[in-house]
C-alpha positions as YAML, in Angstrom:
chain: A
units: angstrom
residues:
- id: 1
  name: UNK
  ca: [-95.30, 269.74, 171.28]
- id: 2
  name: UNK
  ca: [-97.66, 272.45, 170.39]
- id: 3
  name: UNK
  ca: [-100.74, 273.05, 172.66]
- id: 4
  name: UNK
  ca: [-103.90, 273.37, 170.47]
- id: 5
  name: UNK
  ca: [-107.32, 275.23, 172.00]
- id: 6
  name: UNK
  ca: [-110.29, 274.07, 169.98]
- id: 7
  name: UNK
  ca: [-113.33, 276.74, 169.43]
- id: 8
  name: UNK
  ca: [-116.55, 275.14, 169.02]
- id: 9
  name: UNK
  ca: [-115.20, 271.82, 169.87]
- id: 10
  name: UNK
  ca: [-118.79, 269.49, 169.79]
- id: 11
  name: UNK
  ca: [-119.58, 271.06, 166.37]
- id: 12
  name: UNK
  ca: [-119.09, 269.20, 163.33]
- id: 13
  name: UNK
  ca: [-115.64, 270.21, 162.28]
- id: 14
  name: UNK
  ca: [-114.72, 271.54, 165.87]
- id: 15
  name: UNK
  ca: [-114.95, 267.67, 166.83]
- id: 16
  name: UNK
  ca: [-113.26, 266.18, 163.73]
- id: 17
  name: UNK
  ca: [-110.55, 268.71, 164.53]
- id: 18
  name: UNK
  ca: [-110.12, 267.53, 167.76]
- id: 19
  name: UNK
  ca: [-109.82, 264.11, 167.09]
- id: 20
  name: UNK
  ca: [-107.36, 264.94, 164.50]
- id: 21
  name: UNK
  ca: [-105.09, 266.73, 166.42]
- id: 22
  name: UNK
  ca: [-104.64, 263.75, 168.87]
- id: 23
  name: UNK
  ca: [-103.88, 261.81, 166.07]
- id: 24
  name: UNK
  ca: [-101.28, 264.17, 164.93]
- id: 25
  name: UNK
  ca: [-97.51, 264.29, 165.94]
- id: 26
  name: UNK
  ca: [-96.59, 267.64, 167.32]
- id: 27
  name: UNK
  ca: [-99.68, 268.75, 168.58]
- id: 28
  name: UNK
  ca: [-101.47, 268.20, 171.73]
- id: 29
  name: UNK
  ca: [-105.33, 268.91, 172.50]
- id: 30
  name: UNK
  ca: [-105.13, 271.07, 175.74]
- id: 31
  name: UNK
  ca: [-108.87, 272.48, 175.72]
- id: 32
  name: UNK
  ca: [-111.66, 273.69, 173.92]
- id: 33
  name: UNK
  ca: [-114.60, 276.07, 174.06]
- id: 34
  name: UNK
  ca: [-117.86, 276.08, 173.24]
- id: 35
  name: UNK
  ca: [-121.70, 276.97, 173.94]
- id: 36
  name: UNK
  ca: [-121.90, 274.16, 176.84]
- id: 37
  name: UNK
  ca: [-119.38, 272.55, 178.91]
- id: 38
  name: UNK
  ca: [-117.99, 269.12, 178.74]
- id: 39
  name: UNK
  ca: [-115.34, 267.02, 177.58]
- id: 40
  name: UNK
  ca: [-113.97, 266.05, 174.32]
- id: 41
  name: UNK
  ca: [-110.96, 263.74, 174.03]
- id: 42
  name: UNK
  ca: [-110.15, 263.61, 177.70]
- id: 43
  name: UNK
  ca: [-109.56, 267.30, 177.45]
- id: 44
  name: UNK
  ca: [-111.68, 270.07, 179.33]
- id: 45
  name: UNK
  ca: [-114.33, 272.57, 177.27]
- id: 46
  name: UNK
  ca: [-115.77, 275.41, 178.59]
- id: 47
  name: UNK
  ca: [-118.56, 277.84, 178.04]
- id: 48
  name: UNK
  ca: [-117.67, 280.33, 175.89]
- id: 49
  name: UNK
  ca: [-117.89, 283.14, 178.75]
- id: 50
  name: UNK
  ca: [-114.98, 281.27, 180.66]
- id: 51
  name: UNK
  ca: [-112.41, 281.30, 177.34]
- id: 52
  name: UNK
  ca: [-110.46, 283.69, 179.65]
- id: 53
  name: UNK
  ca: [-109.73, 281.50, 182.23]
- id: 54
  name: UNK
  ca: [-109.14, 278.49, 179.87]
- id: 55
  name: UNK
  ca: [-106.43, 280.42, 177.89]
- id: 56
  name: UNK
  ca: [-104.68, 281.42, 180.90]
- id: 57
  name: UNK
  ca: [-104.42, 278.13, 182.89]
- id: 58
  name: UNK
  ca: [-103.82, 276.04, 179.63]
- id: 59
  name: UNK
  ca: [-101.47, 278.78, 178.13]
- id: 60
  name: UNK
  ca: [-101.97, 277.10, 174.44]
- id: 61
  name: UNK
  ca: [-99.65, 278.04, 171.55]
- id: 62
  name: UNK
  ca: [-102.64, 278.12, 169.12]
- id: 63
  name: UNK
  ca: [-106.32, 278.41, 169.03]
- id: 64
  name: UNK
  ca: [-108.41, 277.22, 166.02]
- id: 65
  name: UNK
  ca: [-111.87, 278.64, 164.97]
- id: 66
  name: UNK
  ca: [-114.29, 277.25, 162.79]
- id: 67
  name: UNK
  ca: [-117.83, 278.50, 163.89]
- id: 68
  name: UNK
  ca: [-119.57, 281.41, 163.44]
- id: 69
  name: UNK
  ca: [-118.60, 284.91, 162.57]
- id: 70
  name: UNK
  ca: [-120.35, 286.68, 165.85]
- id: 71
  name: UNK
  ca: [-118.79, 283.77, 168.20]
- id: 72
  name: UNK
  ca: [-115.72, 283.46, 166.20]
- id: 73
  name: UNK
  ca: [-115.10, 287.74, 166.70]
- id: 74
  name: UNK
  ca: [-115.07, 287.29, 170.34]
- id: 75
  name: UNK
  ca: [-112.84, 284.39, 170.26]
- id: 76
  name: UNK
  ca: [-110.37, 285.86, 168.24]
- id: 77
  name: UNK
  ca: [-110.29, 288.93, 170.39]
- id: 78
  name: UNK
  ca: [-109.89, 286.52, 173.70]
- id: 79
  name: UNK
  ca: [-107.05, 284.84, 172.31]
- id: 80
  name: UNK
  ca: [-104.98, 287.69, 170.94]
- id: 81
  name: UNK
  ca: [-105.40, 289.20, 174.88]
- id: 82
  name: UNK
  ca: [-103.54, 286.09, 176.01]
- id: 83
  name: UNK
  ca: [-101.29, 286.04, 173.19]
- id: 84
  name: UNK
  ca: [-102.44, 283.13, 171.67]
- id: 85
  name: UNK
  ca: [-101.70, 282.32, 167.71]
- id: 86
  name: UNK
  ca: [-104.66, 281.79, 165.81]
- id: 87
  name: UNK
  ca: [-105.78, 279.63, 162.82]
- id: 88
  name: UNK
  ca: [-109.24, 280.68, 161.49]
- id: 89
  name: UNK
  ca: [-110.91, 278.81, 159.08]
- id: 90
  name: UNK
  ca: [-114.82, 280.91, 159.72]
- id: 91
  name: UNK
  ca: [-116.41, 282.78, 157.26]
- id: 92
  name: UNK
  ca: [-119.60, 285.04, 156.39]
- id: 93
  name: UNK
  ca: [-117.52, 288.33, 158.68]
- id: 94
  name: UNK
  ca: [-119.05, 291.38, 157.71]
- id: 95
  name: UNK
  ca: [-116.60, 294.26, 157.10]
- id: 96
  name: UNK
  ca: [-117.58, 295.68, 160.72]
- id: 97
  name: UNK
  ca: [-116.43, 292.34, 161.82]
- id: 98
  name: UNK
  ca: [-113.31, 291.90, 159.51]
- id: 99
  name: UNK
  ca: [-112.07, 295.56, 160.68]
- id: 100
  name: UNK
  ca: [-112.35, 294.20, 164.62]
- id: 101
  name: UNK
  ca: [-110.74, 291.32, 163.75]
- id: 102
  name: UNK
  ca: [-107.66, 293.22, 161.99]
- id: 103
  name: UNK
  ca: [-107.88, 295.44, 165.21]
- id: 104
  name: UNK
  ca: [-107.36, 292.54, 167.72]
- id: 105
  name: UNK
  ca: [-104.27, 290.64, 165.63]
- id: 106
  name: UNK
  ca: [-102.35, 293.20, 164.10]
- id: 107
  name: UNK
  ca: [-99.26, 293.93, 165.92]
- id: 108
  name: UNK
  ca: [-100.19, 291.29, 168.81]
- id: 109
  name: UNK
  ca: [-100.40, 287.96, 167.29]
- id: 110
  name: UNK
  ca: [-99.90, 285.69, 164.25]
- id: 111
  name: UNK
  ca: [-102.68, 284.40, 162.56]
- id: 112
  name: UNK
  ca: [-103.58, 282.24, 159.86]
- id: 113
  name: UNK
  ca: [-106.62, 283.32, 158.07]
- id: 114
  name: UNK
  ca: [-108.44, 281.71, 155.23]
- id: 115
  name: UNK
  ca: [-111.87, 281.09, 153.43]
- id: 116
  name: UNK
  ca: [-110.34, 277.61, 152.72]
- id: 117
  name: UNK
  ca: [-107.78, 275.44, 154.40]
- id: 118
  name: UNK
  ca: [-107.75, 272.82, 151.49]
- id: 119
  name: UNK
  ca: [-104.39, 272.42, 150.29]
- id: 120
  name: UNK
  ca: [-106.05, 271.36, 146.65]
- id: 121
  name: UNK
  ca: [-108.07, 274.62, 146.98]
- id: 122
  name: UNK
  ca: [-105.59, 277.04, 147.14]
- id: 123
  name: UNK
  ca: [-103.59, 275.43, 144.41]
- id: 124
  name: UNK
  ca: [-106.74, 275.82, 142.64]
- id: 125
  name: UNK
  ca: [-106.94, 279.41, 143.59]
- id: 126
  name: UNK
  ca: [-103.41, 279.71, 142.32]
- id: 127
  name: UNK
  ca: [-104.16, 277.94, 139.02]
- id: 128
  name: UNK
  ca: [-106.67, 280.33, 138.32]
- id: 129
  name: UNK
  ca: [-104.82, 283.76, 139.07]
- id: 130
  name: UNK
  ca: [-102.53, 282.38, 136.07]
- id: 131
  name: UNK
  ca: [-105.33, 281.38, 133.54]
- id: 132
  name: UNK
  ca: [-107.97, 284.20, 134.22]
- id: 133
  name: UNK
  ca: [-105.94, 287.26, 132.81]
- id: 134
  name: UNK
  ca: [-105.34, 285.02, 129.72]
- id: 135
  name: UNK
  ca: [-109.23, 284.13, 129.31]
- id: 136
  name: UNK
  ca: [-110.66, 287.51, 130.37]
- id: 137
  name: UNK
  ca: [-112.42, 288.15, 126.94]
- id: 138
  name: UNK
  ca: [-114.69, 284.88, 127.79]
- id: 139
  name: UNK
  ca: [-117.94, 285.18, 129.79]
- id: 140
  name: UNK
  ca: [-117.18, 283.87, 133.56]
- id: 141
  name: UNK
  ca: [-119.64, 282.02, 135.63]
- id: 142
  name: UNK
  ca: [-118.92, 280.83, 139.13]
- id: 143
  name: UNK
  ca: [-121.01, 278.08, 140.82]
- id: 144
  name: UNK
  ca: [-120.90, 276.81, 144.43]
- id: 145
  name: UNK
  ca: [-122.36, 273.87, 146.12]
- id: 146
  name: UNK
  ca: [-122.59, 272.83, 149.88]
- id: 147
  name: UNK
  ca: [-124.73, 270.89, 152.58]
- id: 148
  name: UNK
  ca: [-128.10, 272.17, 153.50]
- id: 149
  name: UNK
  ca: [-126.35, 273.49, 156.62]
- id: 150
  name: UNK
  ca: [-124.07, 276.23, 155.58]
- id: 151
  name: UNK
  ca: [-125.28, 279.56, 156.76]
- id: 152
  name: UNK
  ca: [-123.25, 282.30, 154.57]
- id: 153
  name: UNK
  ca: [-124.02, 282.26, 150.74]
- id: 154
  name: UNK
  ca: [-122.00, 282.83, 148.38]
- id: 155
  name: UNK
  ca: [-119.35, 280.89, 150.43]
- id: 156
  name: UNK
  ca: [-116.38, 282.68, 151.55]
- id: 157
  name: UNK
  ca: [-114.50, 280.18, 148.51]
- id: 158
  name: UNK
  ca: [-116.53, 281.32, 146.09]
- id: 159
  name: UNK
  ca: [-116.13, 285.34, 147.28]
- id: 160
  name: UNK
  ca: [-112.28, 284.21, 147.42]
- id: 161
  name: UNK
  ca: [-112.73, 283.16, 143.59]
- id: 162
  name: UNK
  ca: [-114.62, 286.34, 142.59]
- id: 163
  name: UNK
  ca: [-112.13, 288.70, 144.45]
- id: 164
  name: UNK
  ca: [-109.28, 286.70, 142.16]
- id: 165
  name: UNK
  ca: [-111.20, 287.05, 139.15]
- id: 166
  name: UNK
  ca: [-111.86, 290.91, 139.82]
- id: 167
  name: UNK
  ca: [-108.11, 291.29, 139.85]
- id: 168
  name: UNK
  ca: [-107.26, 289.55, 137.33]
- id: 169
  name: UNK
  ca: [-109.61, 290.61, 134.47]
- id: 170
  name: UNK
  ca: [-110.75, 293.84, 135.83]
- id: 171
  name: UNK
  ca: [-114.22, 294.29, 138.18]
- id: 172
  name: UNK
  ca: [-117.20, 292.99, 136.59]
- id: 173
  name: UNK
  ca: [-120.84, 293.49, 137.98]
- id: 174
  name: UNK
  ca: [-122.03, 290.18, 139.43]
- id: 175
  name: UNK
  ca: [-125.22, 288.50, 138.90]
- id: 176
  name: UNK
  ca: [-126.54, 286.26, 141.44]
- id: 177
  name: UNK
  ca: [-128.82, 284.17, 139.73]
- id: 178
  name: UNK
  ca: [-130.86, 284.88, 136.62]
- id: 179
  name: UNK
  ca: [-134.82, 285.12, 136.67]
- id: 180
  name: UNK
  ca: [-136.96, 286.53, 133.82]
- id: 181
  name: UNK
  ca: [-135.96, 287.96, 130.29]
- id: 182
  name: UNK
  ca: [-132.31, 288.70, 130.88]
- id: 183
  name: UNK
  ca: [-129.57, 289.26, 128.31]
- id: 184
  name: UNK
  ca: [-125.48, 288.99, 129.35]
- id: 185
  name: UNK
  ca: [-123.38, 291.81, 129.86]
- id: 186
  name: UNK
  ca: [-120.00, 292.56, 130.91]
- id: 187
  name: UNK
  ca: [-120.65, 290.32, 133.90]
- id: 188
  name: UNK
  ca: [-119.48, 287.37, 136.28]
- id: 189
  name: UNK
  ca: [-123.04, 285.04, 137.01]
- id: 190
  name: UNK
  ca: [-122.89, 283.63, 140.08]
- id: 191
  name: UNK
  ca: [-124.69, 280.57, 141.17]
- id: 192
  name: UNK
  ca: [-125.11, 278.75, 144.73]
- id: 193
  name: UNK
  ca: [-126.72, 275.08, 145.75]
- id: 194
  name: UNK
  ca: [-127.35, 274.09, 149.15]
- id: 195
  name: UNK
  ca: [-128.67, 270.48, 149.83]
- id: 196
  name: UNK
  ca: [-127.42, 267.40, 151.73]
- id: 197
  name: UNK
  ca: [-124.31, 266.72, 152.75]
- id: 198
  name: UNK
  ca: [-122.26, 268.26, 149.85]
- id: 199
  name: UNK
  ca: [-118.96, 269.06, 151.35]
- id: 200
  name: UNK
  ca: [-118.23, 271.62, 148.91]
- id: 201
  name: UNK
  ca: [-117.77, 272.08, 145.34]
- id: 202
  name: UNK
  ca: [-116.63, 275.21, 143.33]
- id: 203
  name: UNK
  ca: [-116.01, 276.07, 139.66]
- id: 204
  name: UNK
  ca: [-115.13, 278.43, 137.51]
- id: 205
  name: UNK
  ca: [-116.24, 278.51, 133.78]
- id: 206
  name: UNK
  ca: [-115.10, 280.64, 130.82]
- id: 207
  name: UNK
  ca: [-117.18, 280.27, 127.59]
- id: 208
  name: UNK
  ca: [-116.87, 281.85, 124.45]
- id: 209
  name: UNK
  ca: [-118.52, 280.78, 121.04]
- id: 210
  name: UNK
  ca: [-118.03, 277.16, 120.14]
- id: 211
  name: UNK
  ca: [-115.70, 276.25, 123.52]
- id: 212
  name: UNK
  ca: [-115.56, 276.85, 127.24]
- id: 213
  name: UNK
  ca: [-112.99, 276.24, 129.95]
- id: 214
  name: UNK
  ca: [-113.88, 274.62, 133.49]
- id: 215
  name: UNK
  ca: [-111.55, 274.68, 136.22]
- id: 216
  name: UNK
  ca: [-113.02, 273.03, 139.15]
- id: 217
  name: UNK
  ca: [-112.58, 271.65, 142.81]
- id: 218
  name: UNK
  ca: [-114.43, 269.45, 144.93]
- id: 219
  name: UNK
  ca: [-113.84, 268.13, 148.55]
- id: 220
  name: UNK
  ca: [-115.25, 264.63, 149.71]
- id: 221
  name: UNK
  ca: [-114.26, 264.72, 153.16]
- id: 222
  name: UNK
  ca: [-114.02, 267.74, 155.56]
- id: 223
  name: UNK
  ca: [-111.01, 266.09, 156.78]
- id: 224
  name: UNK
  ca: [-109.00, 268.07, 154.05]
- id: 225
  name: UNK
  ca: [-109.67, 271.17, 155.58]
- id: 226
  name: UNK
  ca: [-108.95, 269.64, 158.94]
- id: 227
  name: UNK
  ca: [-105.35, 268.54, 157.84]
- id: 228
  name: UNK
  ca: [-104.77, 272.13, 156.12]
- id: 229
  name: UNK
  ca: [-105.67, 273.77, 159.39]
- id: 230
  name: UNK
  ca: [-103.51, 271.91, 161.81]
- id: 231
  name: UNK
  ca: [-100.52, 272.25, 159.11]
- id: 232
  name: UNK
  ca: [-101.13, 276.06, 159.50]
- id: 233
  name: UNK
  ca: [-101.38, 275.52, 163.38]
- id: 234
  name: UNK
  ca: [-98.02, 273.79, 163.87]
- id: 235
  name: UNK
  ca: [-96.43, 276.29, 161.35]
- id: 236
  name: UNK
  ca: [-97.70, 279.73, 162.88]
- id: 237
  name: UNK
  ca: [-96.64, 279.87, 166.18]
- id: 238
  name: UNK
  ca: [-93.48, 282.26, 166.71]
- id: 239
  name: UNK
  ca: [-94.28, 283.77, 163.52]
- id: 240
  name: UNK
  ca: [-94.49, 287.94, 163.89]
- id: 241
  name: UNK
  ca: [-97.67, 289.51, 164.31]
- id: 242
  name: UNK
  ca: [-100.08, 289.77, 161.63]
- id: 243
  name: UNK
  ca: [-102.50, 287.64, 159.39]
- id: 244
  name: UNK
  ca: [-101.10, 285.55, 156.80]
- id: 245
  name: UNK
  ca: [-102.74, 283.76, 154.07]
- id: 246
  name: UNK
  ca: [-102.87, 280.06, 154.09]
- id: 247
  name: UNK
  ca: [-100.74, 280.38, 150.77]
- id: 248
  name: UNK
  ca: [-97.98, 281.47, 152.92]
- id: 249
  name: UNK
  ca: [-98.12, 277.91, 155.01]
- id: 250
  name: UNK
  ca: [-97.65, 276.17, 151.51]
- id: 251
  name: UNK
  ca: [-95.34, 278.74, 149.92]
- id: 252
  name: UNK
  ca: [-97.40, 279.50, 147.06]
- id: 253
  name: UNK
  ca: [-97.01, 282.54, 145.38]
- id: 254
  name: UNK
  ca: [-99.14, 285.58, 146.94]
...
């Protein structure tokens, strides 16, 4: 059995992760971390300041973190101290926080870190990598939509899309929304929508005179992210220390 600890165990994603861990063969939920103590699916959830004690006592194989950037950095550093493998789906990290994460992980523990753990999104990214070079002469617009509570904008998934486009068609100026009198240049427009309970919509439109092509992905339930995270949680223990993309778990091309 792969022993799992979940950070943010009382949050919307954390609660779903805990539940689906208990329903997944080969995985065992042994603890949780949150801003308050309690229980979740008959296991102890400790306050974040008690993380070292929990990891020392339970000796989990992997810790899953879908929280917020500031909290995740501390959690990742603690997991690395205790040589616990990691699955991280938190987004919104600053450059400094990303460096702190790399410093904690490299040479110490294996970690799967991705801005999106949907299998469909990772296939979508692969399609985009293949298609974008053939559409480099087209105008490009990126749009994303999420629920009203999402903190970071654009989403981590959209930032990954932009990174893929930069590599595929050359780096272009990013224009975040438009207002007033504008004239399109060699740019990528980025548009963000926040509202209701939208799980996650992402689209890339390539437009030219008389035609356009849109590649898109829509998530209907957060369970798609949890399923991917649990697939990564079963895969990562025992791997060599370092940061792995979710595509490595899926066997997709880098």
